N, C-alpha and C positions, 0 to 999 in steps of 0.2 A: 589482347585481354580476353579471357575466356568468359564472355558474358554476352547476353543478347539484350540490347536496349530495345524495348518494344517501341516506345516513343516518348517524347516529352511534350506535355501539354502546358502551355502557358495560358491560363484562363484569366483574362481581364473581364470580370463578370458583366461589364456593361455590354459586352458583345460576345456571348458564348453560343456555340453551335453544337447540338447533340452529335456525338461521334459513335458510329457503330463499332461495331466490331465487339490409570492407576489407582489403581487407587494411588493418588499422589499424596505426599505429606502436606496436610493443610495447616501446619503450624505457622503462624505469622512470622515473617522475617523480622529480625531485630538488628540494631546497629552492630551489636557484638558479632552476629552471624556474618555480616557482610563486610566487616572491617578487614578481614584477612585477604590474602592474595589467591586463595584456592577455591572460593565458592561465592556465588551470589544466588539470588532467587528470581524465579519467573512465575508470575501469576497467570494461570491458564485462562485463555479467552475462548469463547464459543467458536467451535469449528477448528480449533488448533489440534494438531496431532503431534505425537512425540517426534516423528520424523521432521515435520516442519519446524518445530522448536529447536531441535538439534541443528538443523541446517542453518537456521537463523543465527546461531551463535558459533558456527564453525566447528561443531563437535559431532560425535557419533551418537545414534540412539542408545547404544550400549552404555555410553557414559552416563546418560540420564537414568537408565534402568539400574545401574550399579549404585547410584546415590539415592534412588527413590524406589525401594523395594515395593513391588506390587504395581508399579506404573506400566509394566509390560502387559498387564491384563486390561488396562484402560485408565484414562485420566478424565477428570471432570472440570468443567469451567468453574473458576472461582478459587480453586485450590492452588497451592504453590508447589513448585518443583525446585529442588536443589540443583544448581547448574555448576559444573566444574569451571573454574576460571583459568583460562590459559594465560600464561605469563605474557605472551604476545599473540593475539589472534591475528593471523595474517590478513592484511587489508588487500583489496583488489589492487592489481598491479598499477592501474591508472591513478590510484591515490597515493601509492608509494609510502604508506605508513601503517603502523599497527595500532590495535585497539585493545583496551580492557573494558569490561562491562561493570556498571555500577547500578545497584538498586537504590533508588531515591528513598531516603528515610524522612520521617516527620521532622519538620523545622529546618531541613537542609535547604539551601538556596544555591543558585548558580554561583554566587560569589564564594560561598563556603566550599563548594566543590573545586572551584578554581584555585583556592588557596590550598586545599587538601592535596590535590593532585599536581599542583604547580603547573597548571595549564590555563592559558588565556580563556576567558569566557567566550570570546569570539570563536576560538578553535573548537570548543565544545559544541557550540551551536552549529558550526560548519559541519561537524561530524554527525550531527543529528538534525537533518532538515525539518523534521516534524516537531521539533521542540518549540514550545510556546508557553505562555502563562497557563493555558488550559491543560497542556500535557505534562508540564513539570509538576508532578504530584507524587505523593508517597506511593511506593509499590511499582512505579514505572521504571523500566530499565533504559539506560542510555549508554552510548559509547564514549569512552574517554580516549582521546588520541594520544599517541606516544610522544608527540612534540611537547617538551617540557620547557617552562620558563626557567631561565638561569636565576637562581635565588641566592647564590653564594655572594658574600661581600666582594665588592670590586676594589682591588688594591692597585694604586698607581703613584708615580712620583709627581709631585706638584711643587711649584715655587710658592713659598709661603712668606708673607711679609709680617715681621714681628717688630717689637721695640725692645731695646736694651737700655739699661741705666749706665751712665758713664760719669765718673768724677773728674772734673776739670783739673789739670795739672798746672803748676806754676809756669808762667810765661807762654801758655797756649793761647792761640787766637781762634776766632770763629772760622777763619779761612783754613787754618791748619787742621782743625777738627773735621771740617768738611772734606778735605783731601784725604784724611786718614780713614774715614768710613765711607768714602765715595758717595756722599750725599750733598745736596745743595744747601746753601745758607738759608734759603727760603724754607726748605723742609725743616731745618733745625728751629728756625724762628716760629714756624707754625706749631711744632710740638712743644716748644718751650717759650711761651710769651714773655717770661721774665728776662730773657736775653736782650730785650729792647733797652733794658737799663744798664747793659754792660755785662761782660763776661769776667767772672772772678774765680780765682783758684779755690778749689774745695766745693764748688757748686756741683750738684748732681743733676744731670740733664738726661733727657730721653733721646735715643738715637734709633732711627728706622733702619732695619736691616732685612735683607731677603735671603732665605735659605731654602734648599731643596729637602723636602721631607717625603716619606712614604705615607700616603693618606689612604685610609680605608673608608669606603662609602657603602652604606646599605642600599640595595636596589629599591626603586620606588614601587609602591604597591598600588594596584588599581583601586579606584574608588568603589566602595561596596554598592552604593546606590546606582552608579553608572553601569556596573556589571549586571546587576539584577534587572535593570531597565532594558537590557538587550533582548530579554524574552518578550517584551511588549512593544518593540519597535514597530511602527506601522509599516505594512508592506506596500510599497509603491508599485502600481500597475506598470508593467513593461509593455507598452503598446506594440502591436504588430502591424506594420504598414501593408505588407504583402505576406500572405500565408504560403510558406514553402513546404511542400510535402513530398517525401520519398516513399513510394509504395514498392515493397520487395516481396514478390510471390513466385513460386515455382511453376511457371507456365509451361516449361518443357520437361516436367517430370514424366517418368515412364508410366505413371498411373493415369490412364486416360480419363477415368471418372473424376479424379482429383483436378485435372486440368480444366474440365468443364466447370467444376464448382468454383475454382479460384478465378476463372475468367468471369463468371457471373458475379462474384464478389466485387471484382474490379468494375464491372459495368454498373452495379448498384452504387459504388462510390462515385462514379462519374455523374450519376443522376443527382447525387448530393451536391456536387460542385455546381451543377446547373441550377439547383434550387437556390443558390446564394447569389444569382446573377443580378438581382435587384437591390442588393444590400449596399452596394458601393464598395464591396470588398474585392480585392484582387487575389488570385491564387495561382501558384505555380506548382504543377504536379509532375513529378519525375517518376517514371515507372521502370522497374528493373526485373529481369528474370533471374531468380536465384538458382534454378535447376535443383537437382537433388544434391544432398551433402553440402560441404562447405567450400569446395574448390573455387567457386566464383565469388564468394563473399568478400575476401580481402580486396579484390580489384574493385568491386562495387563500392566499398567503403572509402576508396580513394577518390571517387568521383566528386567533383567540386559541388555539384548540386546536392549531394548527400551531406557533405560537411556544412553546407549553408542552411540545411533544412531546419524548420521549427518543429517538425513532427516526422517521425519514421513509423510506418505501419508495415507489419509483415514478419516474415520468418515463420516457418512451420515446424521444422524439426528442432529439438532442443539444442543440438550442436550449432545450428544456424543462429538460433535465438541468443545463445551465449555470446557469440562474436558481435552480433549487432548491439546487444545490451551493453557490453563493455565499451563499444565505440560511442554509444549514445551517452553513457555516463561521462566519458572523457571529454566529449564535445558539449555536454550539458544540453542535450536534445531530448525532448519528450519522445518516449518509445512505446508504441501500442502493440501488445502481443494479442493478436485477434482471435486465435483459434484454440490452442491447447490450454487445458486447465492444469496440466501437470508440468509446471516449470518452476524452478527454484530461484531464478534470477531476481524476481520481484521481491524476495525476502531481504535482499541486501543492496538493491539498486534503486535509489530514490527517483530515478527518471522513468522507471518501468510502470506501465499500466496494463494489467491483465484483464481482458474483457470476459473470458470464460471463467466463471467462479469455480474454485476447487470444490470437489464433491463434499468434503467434510464441512465446509462453510454452508453449502446449500442444505445439507442434511440438518445442521444445527438450526438454521433459520426456519426451515420447513417444520421441524419439530416444535419450535417455539410458537410458530403461527398456529399449528394444530392445537396446542394447549389453549391458546387464546380463543379459538373458534369453537372447540369441542369441549370446553371445560365442564359443561353441565350435561354432557351426553354419555352414552354407554358405548365403550370402545371394545371391538372384537377384532383380534388379529387372526388371520387364517393362513396357515402354512399349507402349501400344495406340494406334496412329494414329487420329486422328479423334475422340478423347475428350479432355475437359478434364483437364489434368494438375495435380497438387498440386505445382507447381514449387518453392515456398518450402519446403514440408515435405520434399520429396525431397532438396533441396540440404542442408537441415539434417541429414537422416538420413545422407547420404553424408559430410558433414563429420565427424559424430560417429563413424561407422564408421572413418574415416581416423585420427582421434585415438586410437581404441582398437585400431588395427592389425587391424581385422576386414575381410578382403577381401570384395568382392562382385562378381558378374558382372552384366552388363546385356545384355538382348536386346530386340529390337523384334518385336512380334507380327506374324506372317504366317500367314494362315489355312491356306495350302497346306503350309507347312513347319514349323508350330509344334511338333509333337511331336518331329520330328527335331532342331529347334533346341534344344528343352528338354533332350533327352537328351545333347546335346553340352556342356551346361553343368551338369547335375545331378551331384551327387556320390553314388555308390551306397553310400558308407560313412559318410555323415553325414546328419543331419537337414537337409533343404533348406527354407529359409524363403523363400517366394515373396511378393514385395511388388509389386503393380501400382502404377504411378505415377499412376493415375487412381482416384478414389473412385467413379466412376459405375457404375451397374448394367450399362450396356452393356459397359464394359471387363471387368467381372467375368464377365458371361455368356459372353464370347468365350473365356475361358481356363479356367473352373471345371470343365467336363466333362473336358477333356483332362488337367488336373491330377489329377482324381480317378482317371482311368484309369491314369495313370502311377504313382499311389500304391497301386493295388489289383491291377493285372494284371502279374504277372511275365512274362518272356520266356525263351527258351532261353538267352540270353546273360547274363541278370541277374535278380535278385529285384526285387520291386516297390520303388520308391523311397520313402523316408521323406520326406513332404512336409507342410508346414504353411503355411497362409496367414497373412499379417499385414496387417491392413487398417485401416479408418477408422470413425469414429462413424456416418457415413452408412449403413453396412452394417446397422445395427440396424433401419432402415426397410424393408429388402428381405426380403420373405417367401419369394419363390420359391427363393433359394439356401440357405435355412436348413439343409436336409438336407446339402448339400455343406459348409457351415460345420462341422457336426459331424464329417462324414467326414474332413475335412482338419485337424481339431484347430485350428481357426482362432482366432487372436488378433486383437482389435481394441483400440485405445486410445480412450478417450472420457472427456469431462468429465461424462457422465451415463449411467446405466444402471439400469433397473428390471427385475428378474427377475420376469416375470409369474407364475411358478410359486412364488415365495417366499411364506411366510405373511404377511409384512409388507405386500407389495404386494396380495395377495388381500384382506387385511383392509381396506386402504385403499379398494380398489374397492367392496367391500361397503358400507362405511360411507358412502362418497360417494353410492352409489345410494340408500341408505336416507334420506340427508339431502335429496337434490335430485331424486329420482325420475328419474334419467337416468344414463347411462354417461359416463365421461370421453371427450372427443373423441380421435380417433386421430391424435395428433400426437407428434412426438419432438423435444425432451422433452415429456412431458405437463405442461401448465401447472398443472393442479390439484395435482399432486405437487410441482412446483417451488414453488408458493405455500406449500404445507405445510412442505416441508423448509426453505425460507428463513426462514419465521416461527419454526419450532421452534428453529432455530439461534440467531437473534438474540434472541428472547424469553427463551430459557433463559440466554443470555449476560448479558442485563440483570438477570435474576432472581438468578443465582448470583454473578456477578462485578461487578455494579454498573454505574453509568453510565460508568465509565472502564474498561470491559472490554478495551479495546485493550492494556492492560498485562498481561492475563492470557490472551491468545489460546491459549497452549500448554495451558492448563487446561480449555479448552472442548472437551468430548467429545460429539459427537452422531452417532449411527449413522443415516445418511441412508437414505431409501427409494430415491431416484433420483439426487440431486445431492450430492456430497460437498463439504466446505468445508475449506480450508487457506489462511487469509488471511495474506499476507506484505506488509509495508510496502514500497512501491516505492523509497523513498529516505528520508533522515532527516527530510524536511519534508512528504512527500506522504501519500497514503492507502494503501489496501490493495487488492490484487487476489487473487482466489481462484485458487490454483495447483494445486488438487486435480484429479487425473485417475485413472481406473480402467484396469486392464488386464483385459479380459474374455476368457475363453477358452471356446469351444464345444468340448466334448470329444466323442470318438467314442462314448461311452456315453450320449450325449444329455443330459448334464448341462451346466450353465453355472456357471463360477466368476467372481467379481468381486473382484479384489484391488486394494487401494489402493496407489498409487505415492507 
């Protein structure tokens, strides 16, 4: 087998020992629109892109552009897109069936869809793991499986007992009539009580006879109340006696720096295992080296410990993730994708959990938070020529400001006239929120000293301006501007943040050094803490909420050190993405706050 088993750790936590080492068309969908076989509707949610929507339904972005003129220029949350309905959207091989999509209409029920599509209610729910009373609502899309109920009448031959009338002939006896029609005297007497007084010619009596007839029966229909009640069935917790985890990382990749990062992630995960030692929980951790590419993956997936796992964590490259994700779906194992934010498997795999939030979702949530925080402030966007701009984010931000009727000014940086240009757009009576359109340190360095001067030095004509910066996760990695961040009461949005001065982070650093006799490598985010946070969240979810913890995500509470978690299902049939971000503020008293959004 072409694999390297690093080692298997069986942790019985009672005795653990640290181990080293478009505009889219916004016309509402109607029943008439979606009754056909060729089209249904999708309501755009925040953070969704045309590419993601197309991938979700197994079509191409061009198919959406064709039906929705203008969508190639941009789409907006809340609007609807026409989506072409494929006759049979190919299902994953593991499921072996096809789907069509349906947009739920007002007054439709699970029962009415079951009757309309001739599909059992249970099969519809099985095809849409996220379907419940809360999500079965008008405008939501669901998958309809190709397995149909046989609704044609059933025809078969059956022996049927009937009665015929017979007129008694002269000189006939009861015995003779019984022999003639192959019935007993008792049966004749039972049907004809008058025979007790004697048999007489000319009497009309009833004779039981059996004949074979072709009988047609209509199929039984499911009870409407019972079918609709399937959406509200209580979810029983599936307890986990021992947590079994398979960790799959490329420890032997040719990228030396990557090996160091993944090793640190693994070491942080081991610290999470150790942190559970007093809970009475047992945990079995199996660790595998995937190497580069996919050559080792099939052999690893045949390992018994992987098949028995409650949780698989790992996979770095998309081709690796695809194989692991398909396996996890087939075996019904929760699968955590820990690093990449650019993976499509989560869109159609109900067992996948993507830790790194796609940029489009981060941008949407950050823009929404900015509108909530800065709704009464004066917004100024600064473009710095020659620097890489965050075009998608800035467009999202401007769109959100427009929807909230928050005006913003825009200027282009010019070294010779920057101060004068700024004074022409700043508001002396409001807090001015300055947003560079580039996240680079070069762009920041060109403007930060001037902004600080404008905020601290009054002139004869005016007092000092009230100025705050609003920036990017990348800024956490910049050491030189740190003093200016505090002076300008800087806000940044980020999906990760570790306050190096907090007791929790200090304790982690100390424990890590004691375990491994080294410091964490200086990366952002820190992989050791990422491994710890991820493991703590999922291990605790399995321990407290059981193997089906996806039904109890709102009850999972974990105070992270660096990476927060708020998993949301991407659709009624797909997996989960982590939509959690922080709003971090560097205050001018040299403190830092980290607030969850």
